[in-house]
Phi, psi and omega in degrees: 000317180297320180299318179297319179297321179295318178296317180300316180297320180295318179296321179296319179295318178297318180296323180296318179294318184295335183269007177296142176286127185260120182245112182264145176246123179239123182176199182257198185296336180285356178249346187293172181289319187273330185231007180233203183267002186303310183295320180293323177294319179300322179295334179283337180287134181282184184293346180272003182232155177231132180263127179251113186265110178245356181296145181223143179297144176079005185271146172244177178296337178277307185291334180297322176284312184299328182277356179090000181293323180294323178300325178293323177298312182295321181295334180285347179052056179287165175275326178228149173227117173269125188239115179224119175225188177130314185301318182263004174274351186286162177301147179095356182267355179101151184298335181283353181233328188295144173222162176262127184299333183272345182232277189296325179295314178298319179297318179297315179296319180298321178294319176303315181298310182298317183287327175295316178297325182296334178262007178089010179269157173261112178280143177230118179275135179241121179290153185304132174296133182292141171289145183272059180250113185261147174224104183056044176084357180246146177289134183297319171068041182291348179271006183306316180298324179286324176295317179295323177298318179296321177299317182294319178295318179300318179292316181294319183270355180055054176242155178299146180233133169252107184273072182293330179299308181294315183293322180291323177296316179304313181293313184296319180288336176288317184271339177077177182303318182291317181290333181269352181305322179294348179279347186272124168283175180259142174284176181298332179265014174085006180273154179291137178261113184271003181256312183272184189233138168284170176305322178294315179298320179297318179298317181293314181293322177298324177295321177296319179296316179299318179297320178293321180294328178296336178269321189262335182215077186303326181297316177289324181300331179296341180272352184267144175277184180282000000 
């Protein structure tokens, strides 16, 4: 009898784990665990959710597919996929990564959306996090064309959008260069890195994402802490 009870308890525990909501992250280094907002976002997810980290440094919306990383996301069969690219899609990153915001970048995002839906996942587009590069107190915002492209795809495909580009600019311009300095990790030569995130920066950006999700995807937002 005791053995049966033990087996039953084990099966119940397995079933509980199996029913966790799986949230996948697809993106570049600004989404990763070590230099992006990934780890901080994972901490916000409650016990009913599991975070699957697929983001990789140096990836663009083009290279992420070409390198097989997107196939790994689909194979994991997540319930949600947060998709953020742009930084490495810009000019100067090489032909294997660059995309045009008005054509190839939009096409790549649209394919991500369609293929995520095809496996039963809910895709969520996240606009590129702004670089903390100030010009007379204003964020330079060179990623604006890629952020706008993501907004257009979200509207066309009717998918949830986390406008991290707009929200991060609002916050950064409010606190200014001095207030945003704690968000910068240090480069190998000790200089501030205005693209990636320190643990403090990751925590702040994850909070912005959570706030946006509460507006755009309430079902997922229920899994997030404060």
